[in-house]
Steps between C-alpha positions, in 0.01 A plus 500: 500500500503353152186557293266203461385588150663582168216719371267746670259783422548857620218753516473876546167622640471839333173586668343811648454505878183627658682820585544571872252223575637209701195273485439562132865446406515182707197356322637589157845362584353165599299477179808563286708253697231243422525592131877458510453157656254404229764593242756274672724786610774398742577857609291815468642846571290807585618861437675742733272594794210343312331454837309739524667713229804718441470854646474681167379799704848563635609854416154592368307586816521744791658395829162468678368286213825301500451428871143380444615275216785360709255404774275338240795313351607375844151364565486318166853357486614154605659393828676166543250403773200616297206264450533579130828305499312186607236554230769547237682194629194278468438621144864446404501148645187412300655643182826310569747768398756744639417871532711815523263777605588868481343677796498800725597345833421636845796458734479208740726673753316576822410869516559569129254585222767554233420372152746305285507424130521121524493167323328210680609148400251213531577133432266243346358417841392860543761575767647850515865394486669838477488865401722761343468871575626751245838611631479859381170658394544719194478879516152605634435140606711578808204696636287183472717203598777419742832353387522123489744302713805335342397162637195490271718456192439125481423212266265206554542140388201346324421195289544706181820675604634766733283813492593859582368844417565873486277804485510762223835682490655231721519305174761757391708465820813311398600370842147394600478298180836347577385411851197305377717328241749399769209363704418265213207679337364320194156659457464873551189707570542859379208727594423853383230771539431509125668557165603839365664704232806692614556845357874522542538399866319314782354819646307572180277207415142444391269199496562269205239513226608173339785250491709736285587678825751221560742699283550745789357316804785378721299194605537326164881487489522456878311172520670358192843590636405365845410169339820479297752622757363269774377219270161518672146453378330837555131562564466877469160622616392861455195671647191578296223750572207571269401853397221500756570731796482292821217584734572782748787636289508822303591505133830683561605312813666201332763711330764225484274237345738309273307173543489393136603139562805388304553156656749259341626144543865452405733202475863492628634601159302825523247380243151641564259206476185698583422872508535783550123537521388862532159652564299204624437270791642154436650185645817456299645146494788317334658157537872469564750216508810483718707419191451865400706591807758227445553612139573857610725388785701289258622833361480727802461369855479783754548256788754273335761510228441867406571638846817629663424527872868552563471826303153619610282372782203614704403552864129447570350602834228297670446775757155573643451839663378471858405781742642328809851358537639307797857580599739314731556670835769464766466185706687509831350168607688306232814713524436598138511863383403642157546172314825395671549133581476399864784306662287187498429536127870553424588185697226299322622605154862424590407152625276426201759608241801370696677836491630736768288755684741770381431408134122525551537840669726629220254397228203641696677834547580518127139427399355754744744761377376476137 
């Protein structure tokens, strides 16, 4: 799909959820979507698991407390058949924009209550058109979320361009980036649980105090490089939490709270046009023009003249994990056993292709022997 417009406005909703509160977060989300519409945004991106908040308590609580919090998170997360989806859809349609919403998602597989770290994609009509689940939760996150399915690594055509997205460290995954590029991504949503200062390595980080943390925070170079290497417009949205301790939480329970904000809007040359904004709740916006992408691609086109698919190429799976698989069984009625052709089928192929029965049988034997 070719974009209908040459210019558009991207927005990053760096706002605090009503932590572990589904109804409160839903109400606040709708109000900020309305604000984005009033500011003529064409796409607004919300942070990683914004709905109803990132589990900053991971690794900071006892196992019994962890279990209680997991149950609470399950009850307050989104499900694709949730009534909240309809409410969000109506608000989005009224605001006339696209939304990429970071959310904790309850599995829609019958019998499962597993949570996923997900992105929900809504079009201007308010329809939930797709979702992406984080392929590999990071470190202690694996005790919170299941692994996403390969088939969720998708892009979506819109009137402003083809949209895709990745979650946190997925934006460092070389082949996942390449996959979205190969699927025609033009506008990228990068979502994060905050902004931080690294003290030598990723396992030693602390919440950013101000924008100077970009000197060591991996997010800053990551989104700029993502923009340049894929020639995409990037809306990077990072989570923000105030200093107030959420209700029903102890002061020491949110030990991984890195939610300092840090959202940025970047053009395809890697130029930061807005942000990073640290330490406050904000709706960050910037206007872009498709010529910014064309100008970068004139030098370096990752899907055109600067590629060598004969040297390096990519295999992308669209697999969806299913608990039940149907297998072919022996069929004596048709004279067909374990995938072998029946005499009638051999005759039909020979007649249709005007070749001998012996030729059909030889080819069939060779294929079955592989």
